C-alpha positions as CSV (number, residue, x, y, z in Angstrom):
1,X,16.2,-41.1,7.8
2,X,19.7,-39.8,7.6
3,X,18.9,-37.9,4.4
4,X,16.1,-36.0,6.0
5,X,18.5,-34.8,8.7
6,X,20.7,-33.2,6.0
7,X,17.9,-31.2,4.5
8,X,16.3,-30.2,7.8
9,X,18.3,-26.9,8.2
10,X,17.5,-26.0,4.6
11,X,13.8,-26.7,5.2
12,X,13.9,-24.7,8.4
13,X,15.4,-21.7,6.6
14,X,12.7,-21.8,4.0
15,X,9.9,-22.0,6.7
16,X,11.4,-19.0,8.6
17,X,11.9,-17.0,5.4
18,X,8.2,-17.7,4.5
19,X,6.8,-16.5,7.8
20,X,9.1,-13.5,8.3
21,X,9.5,-12.2,4.7
22,X,7.1,-13.7,2.1
23,X,3.9,-13.8,4.1
24,X,4.0,-10.2,5.4
25,X,4.8,-9.0,1.9
26,X,1.7,-10.7,0.5
27,X,-0.4,-9.3,3.3
28,X,0.9,-5.8,2.7
29,X,0.1,-6.1,-1.1
30,X,-3.4,-7.2,-0.3
31,X,-3.9,-4.3,2.1
32,X,-2.6,-1.8,-0.4
33,X,-4.8,-3.2,-3.2
34,X,-7.8,-2.9,-0.8
35,X,-6.8,0.7,0.2
36,X,-6.6,1.8,-3.5
37,X,-9.9,0.2,-4.4
38,X,-11.7,1.9,-1.5
39,X,-10.5,5.4,-2.4
40,X,-13.3,7.8,-3.0
41,X,-13.9,11.3,-4.2
42,X,-13.1,13.9,-1.5
43,X,-10.5,11.7,0.4
44,X,-7.5,13.7,1.6
45,X,-4.3,11.8,0.6
46,X,-0.5,12.0,0.4
47,X,1.4,10.6,-2.5
48,X,4.5,8.5,-2.0
49,X,6.5,11.5,-3.2
50,X,5.0,13.6,-0.3
51,X,2.4,15.6,-2.3
52,X,-0.7,16.4,-0.2
53,X,-4.1,16.8,-1.9
54,X,-7.7,15.8,-2.2
55,X,-9.1,13.3,-4.7
56,X,-11.3,15.1,-7.3
57,X,-11.9,12.3,-9.9
58,X,-11.3,8.5,-10.0
59,X,-10.8,6.7,-13.3
60,X,-11.3,2.9,-13.2
61,X,-10.2,2.4,-16.8
62,X,-6.5,3.4,-16.4
63,X,-6.5,3.2,-12.5
64,X,-5.7,6.9,-12.2
65,X,-7.0,9.7,-10.1
66,X,-7.0,13.5,-10.3
67,X,-5.8,15.2,-7.2
68,X,-6.4,18.8,-6.3
69,X,-3.4,20.5,-4.7
70,X,-2.6,24.1,-3.8
71,X,-0.8,24.3,-7.2
72,X,-3.8,23.0,-9.2
73,X,-5.1,19.7,-10.4
74,X,-2.7,16.8,-11.1
75,X,-3.3,13.3,-12.5
76,X,-1.7,10.4,-10.6
77,X,-1.7,6.6,-10.8
78,X,-3.5,5.2,-7.8
79,X,-0.4,3.2,-6.9
80,X,1.4,6.5,-6.2
81,X,-0.8,7.1,-3.2
82,X,0.9,6.3,0.1
83,X,-1.4,4.1,2.3
84,X,0.5,4.7,5.5
85,X,0.7,8.5,5.2
86,X,-2.9,8.8,4.0
87,X,-4.1,6.8,7.0
88,X,-2.2,9.1,9.4
89,X,-3.6,12.2,7.6
90,X,-7.2,10.9,8.1
91,X,-6.7,9.6,11.6
92,X,-8.5,11.5,14.4
93,X,-6.3,13.9,16.4
94,X,-5.6,12.6,19.9
95,X,-5.6,15.2,22.7
């Protein structure tokens, strides 16, 4: 019984780290994967580097997409699209 008392703080630290760090990261990764798989032609998006555009083509083979911007068409990897910023861009405007 005494040995368990020595490991209790270590176990408690691991449990806290799991619920506050590991679990939210796994959920975020699942949400991002779902977001990138649900992208469709015509969606207005923002890349992680801040480039605004509209999806013109989606390629499932190499997980890329062609984005039309004011400068022309650019090919990006789907993982370069920002989930948070794209959701803000497509959210309805509140008055």
